[in-house]
N, C-alpha and C positions, 0 to 999 in steps of 0.2 A: 504494500500500500504506500501511497505518497505521504510523506511527512515533511514538515518544515525542518530545514537544517539549521542547527544552532552553532554559533562559534564557541569553541571550547578553549579554555586556558589551562586545562589540567596538566598538560605536558610541560608547562613553564613553571609550575609552582613547587614549593618545598613541601613534600608530603607530610613530613614530621610536623612542621609548623602549622600546616592546615589541620591535621588531626588534633593537635594541642588546642588550637583556637576553637575548633568544634566542641571539644570537651569543656573548655572554659565558658563558652556561650551556653551550653547545656546547664552548667552550674548556675550561671546568671539567671537562666529561665526558671530554674528550680527556686532560686531565691525570690524571684518575682512572684512565683506561685504562692509562696509563703507570706507575701506582703512586705518583704524586707526592702524591696527597691522597685523602681520602675525601669523598664528596659525599652529603649527605642532604637530604631534603625534609621540612619541618615544617609541620604545620597542626593545627587543631582541627576537630572535627565533633560534632554532638549527636544524640541519639536520645530519643524519648519514645513514649508509647502512641498518638500520632497517626502511623500508619505512612506511609512513602513508598509510594505505590500502584504495585505492579508489574503486569506483564502475567501472566496465568495462563490455562491451558487450562480450559474449563468446558463442560459439556454444553449443547446448544442448549435454550433455554427455562429454564435454571437460572442463577442468579447467585451467585457466591461472595461472601460477606459477610466483611469483615475488621473485627475489633473496633477501635474507635477512641475514645479518650477522653483527656482532659488528664491529665498526670502530671508528676512530677518529670523533670528532664532528666539524661540520662547523657552527659556530655561525654568525648570521647576526644582526648587530646593525643598526637601521635606523630611519630616520626622514621622515615623510610623511605628506603632506598637502592635503586638500580636492580638490585642483586643481592638485593633483598628482605630485607636486614637490617632488622629492625623493632623499635622500642622504643616501647611505648605505656603511657600512664598514664590511668586513668579517674577522673573526678571527678563526683560526684553534686551537681548544683546549679551555681551561677554560677562561671565561671572569670574570675579577675582577673589583673592583672600579677604579683602576688606568687606565684600558683600557677605561672604560666608561667616565672618566674625560677627557682623551685625545680626545675622539670622540666629546664630548661637547665643549672642547676648540677649536677644529678645526672648528666645526659648528658655534660657536659664532663669529668667525672672518669673516664669509661669509654673515651674515644677513644684510639687507638693511634698516630695520626700527625696531621698537619695535616688539619683537617676543615672543610669549608665547608657551611653549612646554608642552603638556599634558604627564604625566609620572606616572607610577604606583609606588607602595611602595616596590618593590623588594629590597633586602638587599644591592645590589650594588648601588642603588639610594638613600639610606638613611644612608650610612656609614659616619663616621666622615670625611674621606678623601673626599668623594663626596661633603658633605655639606660645607666644608671649602672653596670650590670653587664657591659657589652660588653667593656671593657678587661680585666677579670678573665678573661673567657672567652678572649680573644685570647691572653693570657699562657699559657693552658692549651693553646693550639693550635686553638681553635674560632673560626671567623670566620663572619660573617653576610653573605649576599647578598640584599638586599631586592629584591623584584620591583616593577616599576612598578604603579600602581593598575590595576584591571580587567584583570588578566592571569592568571586562575586556571589556564588551560591550560598555563602554564609550570611549574606546581607539580605534579609527577607524583603526589603523594599524593592529589590530587583524584580521580584514577582509582581508587585504592584505595577511597575513600569510596563512590564509585558502585557498585563491585562489592559492597561489604558491604551497602549499602542495597537494591540492586535484584536481587542474585543470591544472595548467600551467607546472608543472614539469613532464616531460615525464617518463614513467615507465623505459625506457632504462637507465635513469640517475643512477639507482641503481645497474648497472652492475659492477661498480668499484668505488673506492673512487675518483680517478682522473676524471672519467666521471661525477660523482655527482658534484664535485667542478666546472667543466666546465659548466655543465648545469645550476647550480645555478647562476653562473656569467652571463650567457646569459639572464636568466629571469630577474635578477636584473637590467641589463643594458637596458632591454626593458620596465621596469615599466614606465608608463606615455606615452608611444608611442605604441609599439606593444601590451603591456599588460596594459589594463585599467580597472578601476572599476568606476561605476557610484554610487556615494554616494547620498542617499536620502536627 
């Protein structure tokens, strides 16, 4: 049968570091289950008028055409918990460390108890500017757990991005940049209510 091919980073990663991180995250999830802390997953993703190509039903002999053209990029920076608490910020254009720091600053002021955020090693997360804010966030009760490189499957928010791009975002969203922005906002506002994921 036909299946969507996915890019894999397994061959590039440190298997020992991956397994250790997996076990550490499982321990954090157990602590979360006991009410000892809150656990969130953070990441960024982007959208433009070059759509992710989904599967679609079409009549034999007919081809569905999807508009595709270069455009500005709509970036989404978000925190997601396993109970689908969701906090998202959208930025049109380039995302740098200053923007990520501002997002973390705002989020750190909303937490109710010790909170651990799972985060990857993207350059905007490891810059000098970002790292000089870590102590401040820790004083507020927010702690970071960096993933080893090439380990996207350990970050649950990656699942959310796939659902948005391949299932929830309507093809009509790509008709114009304005429409794309509007439809992305609708989906983001519905995460946890209209749009839900069941995590294993």
